[in-house]
RODO-961499 format. One record per residue (C-alpha): x, y, z. Coordinates in steps of 0.001 Angstrom, whole numbers, padded with zeros to 6 digits, always signed. Layout:
BEGIN
XYZ ...
***
This chain:
BEGIN
-148922-034600+101393 -148605-034628+104994 -151342-033403+106862 -149874-031332+110212 -152391-029979+112142 -151819-027161+115111 -153561-027303+118012 -155558-023851+118887 -156079-024904+122438 -157476-022098+124962 -154769-019692+125989 -152763-021046+123258 -149702-018621+122256 -150867-016710+119021 -147605-016223+117688 -146697-019938+118224 -149502-020928+116703 -149292-018957+113323 -145321-019098+113147 -145872-023193+112998 -148706-022369+109952 -146281-020381+108172 -143111-022641+108341 -145253-025710+106899 -147118-023694+104329 -144211-021673+103015 -143119-025586+101953 -145681-025141+098917 -147957-028311+098146 -146047-030392+100678 -147989-030112+103779 -151878-029746+104505 -152243-026991+107360 -154912-027523+109518 -155420-025476+112663 -157699-027326+115062 -159479-026107+117757 -162791-025399+119691 -164827-022279+118718 -164260-018711+120099 -160541-020147+121376 -158545-017330+123401 -155153-016670+121844 -152564-014891+124091 -149344-012874+123798 -147358-013707+126989 -149887-013338+129613 -152571-010790+127517 -155334-012436+125487 -155204-010588+122313 -158078-012447+119917 -160403-015376+119748 -160276-017301+116578 -162548-019648+115253 -160574-022712+114082 -161711-024194+110495 -161643-027600+112048 -162579-028981+114909 -160024-030714+117784 -160957-034060+116526 -160066-033560+113130 -156436-033359+114826 -156763-037728+115147 -156700-037836+111484 -153321-035849+110778 -149767-037144+110007 -148496-034840+112627 -149742-032954+115330 -148339-029592+116456 -149183-028481+120121 -148280-024851+120843 -147650-022998+124499 -150530-023329+126714 -149927-023620+130561 -153026-026062+131436 -154410-027917+128899 -158101-028945+129368 -158511-032793+129790 -160077-033150+126087 -157027-031436+124717 -154526-033919+127117 -156889-036449+125967 -156574-035824+122219 -152919-036028+122575 -153212-039289+124460 -155163-040771+121586 -153090-038964+119031 -149997-040748+120457 -151731-044328+120518 -152626-043567+116847 -149024-042856+115735 -149161-039672+115031 -145992-037661+115092 -146415-035153+117875 -144402-031907+118569 -144390-028955+121178 -143423-026059+120950 -142376-024139+124664 -144840-024942+127259 -146985-027159+125104 -144563-029769+126849 -146520-029671+129621 -149447-031152+127746 -147535-033978+126366 -146256-034915+129905 -149946-034740+131230 -150679-036726+128790 -147678-039141+129298 -146201-039227+125991 -142862-038052+127516 -142563-040810+130148 -139356-042217+130122 -138024-039521+127292 -136204-036906+126951 -137679-032942+126687 -137383-029898+126424 -139373-026897+127262 -138587-023085+127757 -135465-022180+130093 -137376-020286+132554 -140035-022967+133152 -137879-025984+133376 -137282-026359+136718 -141300-026234+137382 -142013-029174+134561 -139444-031304+136106 -141017-031003+139640 -144404-031555+137996 -143549-034273+135742 -140290-036721+137409 -140895-039614+134763 -139201-037178+131867 -135784-036554+131239 -135825-032381+131043 -133242-030975+128777 -133092-027387+129794 -130780-026270+127712 -131500-027593+124148 -133306-025196+121450 -135276-028553+120628 -135293-032537+120922 -135923-035000+118396 -137373-038266+120005 -138701-039974+116482 -142594-039813+117018 -142345-037076+119996 -140594-033699+119713 -140445-030753+122220 -138851-027320+122065 -138363-024378+123537 -139923-020634+123007 -141257-019128+119667 -138101-018877+118098 -137097-022354+118763 -140670-023699+117938 -139665-022250+113863 -136785-023852+114339 -138456-027386+114862 -140795-026901+112432 -138263-026081+110130 -136114-029445+111766 -139491-031438+110671 -139283-029994+107001 -135885-031224+106911 -136480-034548+108139 -139529-034822+105628 -138438-033374+102580 -134474-032713+102800 -131906-030102+103520 -132778-028078+100251 -135842-027634+100666 -135911-026549+104250 -132887-023914+103319 -135603-022494+100505 -138243-022448+103174 -135567-020559+105768 -134527-017995+102833 -138170-017072+102390 -139122-016818+106035 -135380-015102+106240 -134524-017121+109031 -131602-019270+109932 -131405-022459+107377 -130433-024588+110252 -130061-024536+114142 -128698-027474+115894 -131252-028494+118334 -128481-029427+121286 -127829-025579+120660 -128247-024010+123823 -131228-021937+123907 -129680-018875+125851 -126198-017414+125065 -124600-014516+126764 -123412-012267+123850 -121546-009398+124133 -121955-006754+121072 -120223-007480+118504 -118820-004811+116490 -117296-005566+112880 -113670-005936+113803 -114482-008306+116385 -116955-010543+114725 -115909-014057+113649 -117891-014244+110420 -115040-013848+108282 -113401-016630+109637 -116592-018496+109701 -117069-017904+106020 -113589-018992+105628 -114254-021972+107045 -117299-023050+104923 -114815-022036+102166 -112424-024529+103539 -114424-027798+104344 -113105-030392+102748 -109540-029299+104162 -108117-031127+107285 -108602-027916+109793 -107286-027909+113216 -107850-025603+115982 -104785-024359+115578 -105001-023859+111741 -108399-021988+112281 -107045-019627+114735 -104109-018484+112876 -106391-017210+110114 -108366-015150+112716 -105086-014180+113831 -105810-015187+117560 -104611-017457+119747 -106437-020912+120179 -107769-020107+123749 -109365-016518+122090 -110911-018190+119488 -112615-020988+121635 -113824-018346+123944 -114793-015812+121408 -116510-018588+119278 -118520-019597+122252 -119260-015912+123250 -120570-015466+119576 -122260-018933+118675 -122647-021005+121891 -120403-023602+120713 -117012-024224+120052 -115038-023753+116827 -114685-027510+115666 -118217-028485+117095 -119455-026159+114547 -117437-027428+111855 -118593-030515+112059 -122193-029190+111913 -121384-027394+108301 -119487-030667+107413 -123000-032639+107893 -124866-029714+106527 -122725-030099+102914 -122872-033982+103429 -126708-033579+103469 -126418-031077+100087 -124241-033622+098170 -126559-036888+099394 -129506-034933+097969 -128426-033254+095131 -125738-035411+093422 -124977-039522+092965 -121776-039517+094570 -120681-042452+095992 -120590-041759+099955 -116817-041929+099965 -116368-038770+097533 -118920-036971+099733 -117243-037711+102954 -114219-036394+101339 -115974-033402+099823 -117545-032453+103176 -114138-032938+104704 -114413-036006+106946 -111232-038119+106554 -113033-041727+105885 -116742-043018+105277 -116758-044476+108654 -116237-040951+110240 -118927-039522+108299 -121445-042153+109112 -120366-042052+112815 -121422-038421+113110 -124499-038213+110850 -125852-041166+112743 -125095-039297+115831 -127056-036125+114139 -129641-037538+112223 -130496-040819+113785 -129854-042141+110074 -126937-043327+107919 -126208-041290+105002 -126752-044448+102786 -130180-044683+104604 -130968-040911+104088 -130466-040680+100411 -132443-043509+099825 -135840-042046+102131 -135343-039190+099992 -135128-041114+096880 -138248-043120+098017 -140051-039755+098627 
***
């Protein structure tokens, strides 16, 4: 069982703290979730105090966890900053939600790394921490032992991503289904997409469903546009407006998700999985898989088999 410590620092956003706990607790039996904090900690909703909590574990207990979650809080105390620094020295996996990245940066654990935070505070973050490479438009970033995310819902995506990393996409999908949230939003997806009001006739869901049903086929932009009864240019414009990405990038993500499912649930050889997921060769699957998940299909399956 993986121990996850969620930091109840003074001024932390209550919804982010509770949301992180909910994701890991929903993966029943797989995580020991511990809220660590000082007595009488005040939690916030935006800039308003909402309640005081008595965390069941002291701050120091976070140092014994496998994973430390740091919810949003603007001005972390010296005690919290030092705790994050020491946790990093001990090899604890650390993830921040929203402005929790400020505490990580203050502890120096983001120096020389890519990091994200809420888009509204990205400029301030960049000014205060010039040693950090700020990626202002990402939902979340996975740097291995240190992860950062944008605002509230992106924090849920990040926690679900950690579940997926630890236990595979089938477990993560079950958690998402129980929480009625999207089973996977890619970390590189833009935080803010200007989305028009989409009527039933303008929604791309029918063509997206058709693409999922035909992943193994050699789909091109022209093929998909014909299925949607529109020009490739119009399809691309509407796709970006409704999803924040291009049709072919979205298709690659669906194919990778399918490859994950097959790697987890079957003993099919990687070559056959590549074909069924729509990648023309095992090499192409390996290239996309490694870029997306920082591991190979074979290593991914081996890790899940061991766990």
